[in-house]
N, C-alpha and C positions, 0 to 999 in steps of 0.2 A: 535626563533622567526621565520624563514623563511614558515613552519610549518600552520603558525596560521593562513595566507590564503587559504593555500589550496583549501578549498573548493571552493571557489572564482574560481580557473581554470574548472569548469565540471560549473558553472554558468548559463549560456546558453543553455545547455547541456540536465538541469535536467527541465528548463525552456522551451523546444522544445521537452520532452516522456510528460510530465505535461500536454502539451494543447493539443497533440494531443491524447493525455486517455484523454482529457476533449471532444474533439471533437465528437471522439468516443462513451461518453459514451450518447452524446446528442446526435446522433443522433440515436440511440439505445433508450432511453426518445422518441425521434421522434413518433417510432414505436405504445412505451403504458410506462407508468409513468416501468411496472413493467419488462421489459425488459430493463429497463435498470439502475435500480439497481440491477439487477443480474449481470450485466458484469459491475458494477461495482466494487460488488466485486473480477470478474473474472480479474479487471485492477485493482486492491492494492493491489499487488506487486510489477509493472513496472518500481516506481523509485527506487527503492531495484531493484531490478536487473539493471539496469541501470547504479547505484551508482558499483556496484560491478561487472559486468561484462561492462566498457567505451569500449567493440570494437562489441560490438552488435549495430545493431543501432535501431531505436524504435519503428520500425513494429514487432523486434526481441523478444523486450524485455515486451511489452505486450503478444505475441504470449508466452512464456515464463511461465507469467503469468497465465498465460490460462492455462496453463499446471500444472502448480503447485496450482493451487486453483483447483481445479479439484477435487471432493468431500469434498471443505474441507470451500466453501461458508457460508455453516451453521455457522461452526465452527467460524468464523470469524461473523457473523449475528450473532450470540449471548453473544459475547464480548462486539461489540462495546451495545449492548441489555444490556448490566448490567452495563456501566456507564448512563444508565437514571434517574436515583435518584440525579446519581454526579450533571450531566444538568441540573435537575430542582432544583437542591441547588445555582448551580453559578446561573440560572436566580432567587433569592430572596436574589441575592448580589450584582442586578446589573448590571450585569454582571463583575463583579471584581472576580468574584472564574475562572472564564473561564484561565483568567494569569497562573494557576494553572494547570487548568484537559490538557487543548491544546495539555502541554505537555506530561504530565503522562499520555493520550490515543497514545498520536502519539511514545513514551517511547514503552508500553503493546504493539504494533500494532508490534512496530521493533522488537520488542523478539519474536513475532506470527510468522516472517518473518522468522527468524532464523531457529526458531524453526521448518521451514517449510525444509526452505534450510537444516537443519541437518539429518533433515529423508530422505529428499529427495535423499541425501548423499550416506547417511545410503544402502538405496535401491539401488545404482548405483552402492555402492562393495559389495551386498548381490548375483547384476547380475554378477558380475565380475567374484566370488567365484564361 
């Protein structure tokens, strides 16, 4: 029972990280739309990194996300693009389908993060050996 509300202990930090990320993306989008989109993919793993590493500041989480996403932004774009059919189908259901689509997309992106993290850890282990 005591673990039921563990996610709310870091709720303020998560909001701060998301807010800072949104501000940075907005500032990039002010330049042009395309740099804002590219940076949104670069910052996409920030919230997951902040959850895995609570000792890091929001800026450090953003920097780690940029490092992690180097060479993987296109993969994430294609992952999001693969949901376009589901998105259109949800529009035909007057938005009710989004109740299932949004969690499905979020779980898929979190699995993408887990794969990137495992790949990064394997590369670090290979460098050490």
